[in-house]
C-alpha positions in Angstrom: 62.0 95.8 119.6 65.1 94.0 120.7 65.0 91.0 123.0 66.6 93.0 125.8 64.0 95.7 125.7 61.3 93.1 125.5 62.5 91.3 128.6 62.8 94.6 130.5 59.2 95.5 129.8 57.9 92.0 130.7 59.9 92.0 134.0 58.6 95.5 134.9 55.0 94.3 134.3 55.6 91.2 136.5 57.1 93.4 139.2 54.0 95.7 139.0 51.7 92.7 139.3 53.5 91.2 142.3 53.4 94.5 144.0 49.8 95.5 143.3 47.9 92.2 143.5 46.3 91.7 147.0 46.8 88.6 149.1 44.7 85.6 148.1 44.9 86.3 144.4 47.2 85.1 141.7 48.0 87.1 138.6 50.0 86.3 135.5 51.4 88.7 132.8 49.9 87.6 129.4 49.7 89.0 125.9 51.7 88.8 122.7 54.8 90.5 124.2 55.0 88.1 127.2 54.5 85.1 124.9 57.2 86.3 122.5 59.6 87.0 125.3 59.1 83.5 126.7 59.6 81.8 123.3 62.7 83.9 122.5 64.2 82.9 125.9 63.5 79.3 125.2 65.1 79.5 121.7 68.2 81.2 123.1 68.7 78.7 125.9 68.1 75.8 123.5 70.6 77.3 121.1 73.2 77.6 123.7 72.7 74.1 125.2 72.6 72.4 121.8 75.8 74.3 120.6 77.7 73.5 123.8 76.6 69.8 123.5 77.8 69.7 119.9 81.1 71.3 120.9 81.7 68.7 123.5 80.8 65.9 121.1 83.2 67.3 118.5 86.0 67.7 121.0 85.6 64.1 122.2 85.5 62.8 118.6 88.7 64.7 117.8 90.4 63.5 121.0 89.4 59.8 120.6 90.7 59.7 117.0 93.8 61.9 117.3 94.8 61.0 120.9 95.8 64.6 121.5 94.0 67.3 123.4 96.0 70.0 121.6 95.1 68.8 118.2 91.5 68.5 119.3 91.4 72.1 120.4 93.1 73.3 117.2 90.5 71.3 115.2 87.6 73.1 116.9 88.8 76.6 115.9 88.0 76.3 112.1 84.7 74.8 112.9 83.6 77.3 115.6 84.6 80.3 113.5 81.9 79.8 110.8 79.3 79.8 113.6 80.4 83.3 114.5 80.1 84.2 110.8 76.6 82.7 110.8 75.3 84.9 113.6 76.9 87.9 111.9 75.3 87.2 108.6 71.8 86.6 110.0 71.0 90.2 110.9 72.6 91.5 107.7 70.1 89.3 105.7 67.2 90.2 108.0 66.8 86.6 109.3 65.7 86.3 112.9 66.2 83.5 115.4 63.4 81.0 115.0 62.9 77.2 115.4 64.0 76.6 111.8 67.3 78.5 112.3 68.1 77.8 115.9 69.5 74.3 115.0 71.9 75.5 112.4 74.9 76.2 114.7 75.1 72.8 116.3 74.2 70.9 113.0 76.8 72.7 110.9 79.4 72.2 113.6 79.2 68.4 113.6 78.9 68.2 109.8 82.0 70.4 109.3 84.1 68.1 111.6 84.6 65.6 108.8 87.0 67.5 106.7 88.9 68.7 109.7 89.3 65.2 111.1 90.6 63.9 107.7 93.2 66.7 107.6 94.4 66.4 111.2 94.8 62.6 111.0 97.0 62.9 107.9 98.9 65.7 109.6 99.6 63.7 112.7 100.9 60.6 110.8 103.1 62.7 108.5 104.4 64.8 111.4 105.4 61.8 113.5 107.3 60.4 110.5 109.1 63.7 109.8 110.0 64.1 113.5 111.4 60.6 113.6 113.5 61.3 110.5 114.9 64.4 112.2 113.2 67.0 109.9 114.0 70.6 110.7 110.5 72.0 110.4 108.2 69.0 110.9 105.1 71.1 111.7 105.3 73.2 108.6 106.3 70.4 106.3 103.5 68.1 107.6 100.9 70.8 107.5 101.6 71.8 103.9 102.1 68.3 102.6 98.9 67.1 104.2 97.0 70.0 102.7 98.4 69.1 99.3 97.3 65.5 99.8 93.7 66.1 100.9 93.0 69.8 100.2 91.2 69.2 96.9 89.0 66.5 98.4 88.1 68.8 101.3 87.2 71.6 98.8 85.0 69.2 96.7 83.2 67.8 99.7 82.6 71.2 101.2 81.2 72.5 97.9 79.0 69.5 97.4 77.5 69.5 100.9 77.1 73.3 100.9 75.5 73.2 97.4 73.1 70.5 98.6 71.8 72.7 101.4 71.7 75.8 99.1 69.3 74.0 96.9 66.7 74.4 99.6 66.5 78.1 98.5 63.9 76.9 96.0 61.5 76.0 98.8 58.5 78.2 99.1 58.6 77.8 102.9 60.6 80.6 104.3 61.9 78.7 107.2 63.3 75.9 105.0 64.8 78.4 102.6 66.6 80.2 105.4 67.8 76.9 106.8 69.3 75.9 103.5 70.9 79.4 102.9 72.5 79.7 106.3 73.7 76.1 106.6 75.2 76.2 103.1 77.1 79.4 103.8 78.3 78.1 107.2 79.6 74.9 105.7 81.3 76.7 102.9 83.1 79.0 105.3 84.0 76.0 107.4 85.6 74.4 104.3 87.6 77.5 103.6 88.7 77.7 107.3 89.9 74.1 107.2 92.0 74.8 104.1 93.4 78.1 105.1 93.2 78.4 108.9 94.1 74.9 110.1 97.6 74.8 108.5 98.4 78.3 109.9 97.4 77.3 113.4 99.5 74.1 113.2 102.5 76.0 112.0 102.1 78.8 114.5 101.2 76.8 117.6 103.5 73.8 116.9 101.7 71.3 119.1 104.0 68.6 120.4 102.8 65.1 119.7 104.0 61.9 121.3 105.4 58.9 119.5 103.0 56.6 117.5 101.5 53.8 119.4 102.6 50.2 118.7 100.2 48.3 116.5 
């Protein structure tokens, strides 16, 4: 039974109780279905709140380091995309939303920020130099040159961190095994998105950056 149908049944039971219980009495809908619906609602609200909080923290971190709201927004895209892949993979693997998996989205988002930040910092420095030198395509040249500079390191770190989480597959506790599998896959997709999607976004959107600050 899906969460929507579950909530519909519980709400109809509550409406029946409020309509039929005489004055002076208080009645509460109980049972496994009501308890499951309550826990599912808590997990869903907690997931949304934690993910939005992680999104705000990631944006602030990007903005404070890069001093550019445009670059900060571009940096969020390759880190949010793997979260969408995560929720698409979960039903395919038969993994449900539970306390051990509800934290993956926000946790993977802030872990994946590292490679993106490294790449965008190099891009900004190289872009400003190229623009000052009068380069014809500073966005394209800076995006590709920065990828050539740190792309291998991004690949290695993503593989190492994702591999570390995938080792949790050897756990006999199903919740820990699912946590390792989903986190590892999400971080691996985030590494690929950093390497392939970030340069494309920079070349396509061409964010205008100001002059470098005086030291």
